[in-house]
C-alpha positions as CSV (number, residue, x, y, z in Angstrom):
1,M,0.4,0.0,-0.4
2,R,1.5,3.7,-1.2
3,K,2.2,5.9,1.4
4,K,0.7,9.3,1.7
5,I,4.1,11.7,2.0
6,V,4.2,15.8,2.6
7,A,7.7,16.9,1.6
8,G,8.8,20.3,2.1
9,N,11.5,21.8,-0.1
10,W,13.3,24.4,1.5
11,K,15.6,25.6,-1.0
12,M,18.1,28.0,-0.1
13,N,16.5,29.4,2.5
14,K,16.7,30.1,6.3
15,T,19.7,30.6,8.4
16,L,20.3,27.8,10.9
17,E,19.1,29.5,13.7
18,E,15.9,30.2,11.7
19,A,16.1,26.3,10.4
20,H,16.3,25.1,14.0
21,A,13.2,27.8,15.0
22,L,11.0,26.6,12.2
23,V,11.6,22.8,13.1
24,A,10.7,22.8,16.6
25,E,7.1,25.0,15.8
26,L,7.0,22.3,13.3
27,T,7.3,18.9,15.1
28,G,5.3,20.3,17.8
29,M,2.4,21.4,15.8
30,V,2.6,17.6,14.0
31,A,2.6,15.9,17.3
32,D,-0.2,17.8,18.4
33,E,-2.4,18.4,15.1
34,V,-1.7,15.6,12.9
35,K,-3.8,12.6,13.4
36,T,-3.1,10.9,10.0
37,P,-0.2,8.2,9.5
38,T,0.9,10.2,6.8
39,E,4.6,10.9,6.4
40,V,6.3,14.3,7.2
41,V,9.8,14.8,5.3
42,V,11.8,18.4,5.4
43,C,14.1,18.5,2.9
44,V,16.7,21.5,3.9
45,P,20.3,22.7,2.5
46,F,23.1,20.5,2.9
47,P,24.6,22.6,6.0
48,Y,21.6,21.9,7.9
49,L,21.0,18.0,7.2
50,L,22.6,16.3,10.4
51,P,21.8,19.7,12.6
52,I,18.4,19.2,11.8
53,K,18.4,15.3,11.9
54,N,20.0,15.6,15.7
55,Q,17.8,18.4,16.6
56,L,14.1,15.7,15.6
57,G,16.3,12.8,17.3
58,A,15.8,8.9,16.6
59,G,12.0,7.5,15.7
60,A,10.7,10.8,15.1
61,R,7.6,11.8,13.2
62,V,9.1,14.1,10.8
63,K,11.9,13.5,8.4
64,V,14.6,14.8,7.0
65,G,15.6,15.4,3.0
66,A,18.6,16.2,1.3
67,Q,17.6,18.1,-2.0
68,N,20.1,16.7,-4.3
69,C,23.2,14.3,-4.8
70,S,26.1,13.4,-6.4
71,E,26.1,11.1,-9.6
72,H,29.6,9.7,-8.6
73,E,30.4,8.0,-5.3
74,W,33.5,9.0,-3.8
75,G,36.5,11.3,-6.2
76,A,37.8,15.1,-6.6
77,Y,34.2,16.7,-7.2
78,T,34.8,19.7,-5.5
79,G,31.6,21.1,-3.5
80,E,29.4,18.1,-4.4
81,T,27.9,15.1,-1.9
82,S,27.3,11.3,-2.8
83,A,24.6,9.3,-1.8
84,T,27.3,6.9,0.1
85,M,28.0,10.2,2.3
86,L,23.8,10.8,2.5
87,A,23.4,7.3,4.2
88,S,26.2,7.4,6.4
89,A,24.6,10.5,7.9
90,G,20.9,8.8,8.4
91,I,19.3,10.9,5.4
92,P,16.6,9.0,4.6
93,Y,15.2,10.8,1.4
94,V,16.7,13.1,-1.5
95,I,14.8,14.7,-4.0
96,L,16.7,14.1,-7.4
97,G,15.4,16.0,-11.2
98,H,13.9,19.4,-9.7
99,S,12.7,21.2,-12.2
100,E,14.8,24.5,-11.3
101,R,18.5,21.8,-11.3
102,R,17.1,20.9,-14.8
103,Q,17.1,24.6,-15.6
104,Y,20.2,25.6,-13.7
105,F,22.0,23.2,-13.6
106,G,22.1,21.6,-17.2
107,E,20.9,18.5,-15.4
108,N,19.0,15.6,-18.1
109,S,17.7,12.0,-17.9
110,S,21.2,10.3,-18.3
111,L,22.7,12.4,-15.3
112,L,19.4,11.3,-13.4
113,V,19.5,7.9,-14.5
114,K,23.1,7.8,-12.5
115,K,22.1,9.2,-9.6
116,I,19.0,7.4,-8.6
117,D,21.0,4.1,-8.8
118,R,23.0,5.8,-6.3
119,A,20.4,6.8,-4.0
120,L,18.5,3.8,-4.7
121,G,21.9,1.6,-4.1
122,Q,22.4,3.7,-0.6
123,K,19.1,2.6,-0.1
124,L,17.9,6.3,0.4
125,T,13.9,7.3,-1.2
126,P,14.2,9.2,-3.9
127,I,11.9,12.0,-4.8
128,F,12.1,12.1,-8.5
129,C,11.0,15.0,-10.1
130,C,9.0,15.6,-13.4
131,G,6.6,17.6,-15.1
132,E,6.3,20.5,-17.7
133,P,6.9,24.0,-18.7
134,L,4.1,26.5,-19.8
135,E,4.6,26.7,-23.6
136,V,4.6,22.8,-23.4
137,R,1.3,22.6,-21.9
138,E,0.2,24.9,-24.3
139,K,0.8,23.1,-26.9
140,G,-1.1,19.9,-25.8
141,T,2.1,17.7,-25.7
142,H,2.8,17.8,-21.3
143,E,1.3,14.4,-20.9
144,G,3.9,13.2,-23.6
145,L,6.7,15.1,-22.1
146,V,6.4,13.7,-18.7
147,K,5.8,10.4,-19.6
148,Q,9.1,10.9,-21.5
149,Q,11.2,12.0,-18.3
150,V,9.5,9.2,-16.4
151,E,10.3,6.3,-18.6
152,E,14.2,7.6,-19.4
153,A,14.7,8.2,-15.6
154,L,13.3,5.1,-14.1
155,F,12.3,2.4,-16.9
156,H,15.8,0.8,-16.2
157,L,14.8,-0.2,-13.0
158,S,13.0,-3.5,-11.5
159,A,10.0,-3.7,-11.0
160,E,11.0,-4.2,-7.3
161,V,13.2,-1.5,-7.1
162,I,10.7,1.2,-8.5
163,Q,8.5,0.7,-5.7
164,K,11.0,2.7,-3.4
165,V,10.5,5.7,-6.1
166,V,8.4,8.4,-4.6
167,I,7.3,10.4,-7.7
168,A,6.6,14.0,-7.9
169,Y,4.5,15.8,-10.9
170,E,5.5,19.5,-10.5
171,P,4.0,21.5,-13.5
172,V,7.5,23.9,-13.9
173,W,4.8,26.9,-14.7
174,A,2.8,26.7,-11.2
175,I,6.2,26.4,-9.4
176,G,7.2,29.9,-7.2
177,T,4.4,31.3,-9.7
178,G,1.1,31.3,-7.4
179,K,-0.5,29.6,-9.9
180,T,-1.8,25.9,-9.3
181,A,-2.7,23.1,-11.2
182,S,-6.6,22.3,-10.8
183,S,-7.3,19.5,-8.9
184,Q,-8.5,17.7,-12.3
185,Q,-5.5,18.9,-14.0
186,A,-3.3,17.4,-11.2
187,Q,-5.2,14.0,-10.9
188,D,-5.4,14.3,-15.2
189,M,-1.6,13.9,-15.1
190,H,-1.2,12.0,-11.8
191,A,-3.4,9.2,-13.4
192,V,-1.3,9.6,-17.2
193,I,1.8,8.9,-14.7
194,R,0.2,5.9,-13.0
195,Q,-0.8,4.3,-16.3
196,H,2.2,4.7,-17.7
197,L,4.3,3.1,-14.5
198,A,1.5,-0.4,-15.2
199,G,2.3,-0.5,-18.5
200,K,5.9,-0.9,-17.8
201,F,5.8,-2.9,-14.4
202,G,2.3,-4.0,-13.8
203,P,-1.2,-2.4,-12.6
204,S,-0.3,-3.6,-9.0
205,V,3.1,-2.1,-9.1
206,A,2.2,0.8,-9.9
207,Q,-0.7,1.3,-7.2
208,D,1.9,0.8,-5.0
209,I,3.9,4.0,-5.8
210,S,3.0,7.3,-4.5
211,I,2.8,10.4,-6.9
212,L,3.4,13.9,-4.9
213,Y,1.6,16.9,-6.5
214,G,4.0,20.3,-6.5
215,G,3.7,23.4,-7.8
216,S,2.6,26.6,-5.5
217,V,0.5,23.7,-3.0
218,K,-0.9,26.0,-0.4
219,A,-3.7,25.3,3.0
220,D,-6.5,26.5,0.7
221,N,-5.9,24.4,-2.1
222,A,-4.5,21.1,-0.2
223,K,-7.2,19.4,0.8
224,E,-8.7,19.7,-2.6
225,L,-6.0,18.6,-4.5
226,F,-5.0,15.6,-2.1
227,A,-8.5,14.3,-2.1
228,Q,-7.6,12.9,-5.9
229,P,-7.8,9.1,-6.3
230,D,-3.9,9.3,-7.9
231,V,-2.7,12.5,-5.9
232,D,-0.8,11.2,-2.6
233,G,0.7,14.3,-1.3
234,G,2.3,17.1,-2.0
235,L,6.3,18.3,-2.5
236,V,5.7,21.8,-1.3
237,G,8.2,25.2,-2.0
238,G,7.7,28.3,0.0
239,A,4.8,27.3,1.9
240,S,6.7,24.9,3.9
241,L,8.9,27.3,5.3
242,K,6.1,28.4,7.3
243,S,5.1,26.2,9.8
244,R,1.4,26.7,10.0
245,E,0.9,27.0,6.7
246,F,3.1,23.9,6.1
247,V,0.9,22.0,9.1
248,E,-2.2,23.1,7.6
249,I,-1.3,21.7,4.2
250,V,-0.1,18.0,6.5
251,K,-3.8,17.9,7.6
252,G,-4.9,18.2,4.1
253,V,-4.3,14.7,3.8
254,A,-6.9,12.8,4.0
């Protein structure tokens, strides 16, 4: 049975002091108010991974994740952090393939295959991002592009291993713009992704894969988005930097 997950992507925000304060607020609210078994994850900047993990403590309801990892395991790659390093630090999640990494750092599917394999090889849970820019949506070719992104990065995996990946559909035109896909648009694309997975791995495997929606998720639209049958939670950007807003989003998961 697939998990319900809400992950916050802090991107390059907050000082360490602010990060500790936000996590303290968040963990208290989650403990007091979130009654469902939803997995809550905060994907924080690299310097904060261990401080935040240590603040959360063993067995914490809130998990910590990284925002990226290298395609290499070791070596002379100044500034990079490997999946092996993340695993050795006890970090369970890592975001891979975010549209900002694709746009600003030139990441493509062949690179992401290597990153996915490194993460899975270290028993990390990749949150693999896919999604179309506005011009592709307007041309009506968005389904084909997203299916291609999923296929190129994930279809080399076995049916057993693909179930260890979380997929996040993030329409690029809705990230940080204030625009949000309607609940029906989100459901339609999530269904396309799940059907594409079913065609490769079989319906039962596809039904076990969590697919999250990302793109200007807020407290006032989360419940409607998360009520869709193929939407299993969210990957939340700006709203995850506000404890009350983020917890209200988490509470939107049925």
